[in-house]
TILO-277940 format. One record per residue (C-alpha): residue in one letter; x, y, z. Coordinates in steps of 0.001 Angstrom, whole numbers, plus 524288, in hexadecimal, padded with zeros to 5 digits. Each point is the difference from the previous one (the first is absolute). Layout:
<sites>
rest/X/Y/Z
A/X/Y/Z $
...
</sites>
This chain:
<sites>
rest/X/Y/Z
M/5A2FA/FC1F8/7BB3B $
I/8087C/80602/7F47A $
R/7FADD/80C1B/7F921 $
A/7FEF3/7FFE4/7F174 $
V/80779/80BA7/7FA25 $
I/7F998/80481/7F446 $
V/80C5D/80235/7F487 $
N/80050/80389/7F1C8 $
D/80789/7F2DF/7FD1F $
V/80203/7F556/809BE $
D/80B19/7FB42/7F538 $
E/8070C/80A68/80753 $
H/7FAE6/7FE46/80E54 $
R/8054F/7F092/8010F $
E/805C6/80345/80C9E $
T/7F525/80495/804F2 $
P/7F6DE/7F5C4/80604 $
G/7F0C1/80414/7FCB2 $
A/8037D/8086A/7F6DA $
I/7F359/801B7/7F541 $
D/7FDD6/80636/7F3AD $
Y/7F2C4/802CF/7F997 $
C/80014/7FC20/7F230 $
A/7F645/80337/7F6C5 $
T/7FC9E/80163/7F0C3 $
S/804D0/80CA6/7F8EC $
D/7F1BA/804BC/8013F $
G/80021/7FAC2/80EFE $
E/7F7F2/7F67D/801E0 $
S/80689/7F747/80A3D $
T/8076E/7F332/7FC83 $
G/80483/7FD06/80ED3 $
F/80ABE/8011F/80A55 $
G/80FFD/7FCA6/7FD28 $
F/8052F/7FDD6/80DC2 $
I/80C77/7FBE2/80745 $
C/7FDA3/7F441/80973 $
P/7FC30/80548/80E01 $
C/80923/7F6AF/80665 $
G/80C1E/806EE/7F918 $
C/8055B/7F6DF/7F945 $
G/7FFED/8091D/7F3BE $
R/7F6B4/7F68B/7F7C9 $
Q/7F64F/807B8/7F6D6 $
G/7F30B/7FC4C/7FCE3 $
Y/7F48E/80487/7F999 $
L/7F12C/80074/80320 $
P/7F6DE/80262/7F528 $
I/7F295/805E6/8033F $
R/7F419/7F99C/7FCF0 $
R/7F72F/807E5/7F6A1 $
A/7F1F2/7FF3F/800DF $
G/7F98F/7F8BC/7F5BB $
E/80C27/7F988/7F9ED $
V/805C0/7F291/7FF40 $
E/80B94/7FFB2/80852 $
I/808EF/7F576/7FC95 $
G/80906/7FB6C/80B30 $
P/80061/80695/80EA7 $
S/7FA01/80E4A/7FFDF $
W/7FD48/80848/80D67 $
D/7F448/8099C/80480 $
W/804EC/80F79/8013B $
D/7F9C6/8070E/80710 $
G/8030B/80B9F/7F8DC $
N/807F1/8089A/807F0 $
Q/80F99/80115/7F9F5 $
E/8048B/80852/80D47 $
A/7FD27/7F31E/808E2 $
P/7FAB1/7F669/7F7B6 $
T/7F96B/7F2B2/8059F $
L/8003D/7F435/7F5FC $
T/7F7A9/7F35F/802A1 $
P/802B2/7F5A4/8017D $
S/80DC5/7FE27/80557 $
V/80B7C/80083/7FA71 $
L/809C8/7F36D/7FFCD $
Q/80C82/80198/7FA49 $
V/802F1/7F383/7F753 $
G/80EE2/7FABB/800B1 $
G/80910/8057F/80814 $
C/7FD1A/8040B/80D8E $
Q/7F067/7FB15/7FF05 $
W/7FB88/80CCF/80816 $
H/7F08F/800EA/8012A $
G/7FA36/80AAF/80410 $
Y/7F69B/809AE/7FEB8 $
L/7FFE5/80EB2/7F999 $
T/7F6D7/8071C/8072A $
N/7FD67/80F47/802EF $
G/80DCC/80140/7FA10 $
E/80713/7F696/80911 $
W/806A5/7F1EE/7FCE0 $
R/7FA27/7F79D/80CB3 $
P/8037E/7F09D/7FF83 $
C/7F731/7F5E4/801AB $
</sites>
């Protein structure tokens, strides 16, 4: 397991495996999480949050609302590169 380090901008933390930043609109509406792959490859990704009542185009994740130790479902698959696959649960990245 790797602890998800909460940062303000994952662009500045490419050397921090598992770093995540909470993304929101200017009025505070949650949009998703940026992240650095927990395997250590440095690849950056984005996990859009599924919003109730909206039709999502493409993959999206359910979020438990916890900004300090988030849980997202379903699992995360890093497409391309390393192909890391696992879960973000209670603020920890757990491989499958």
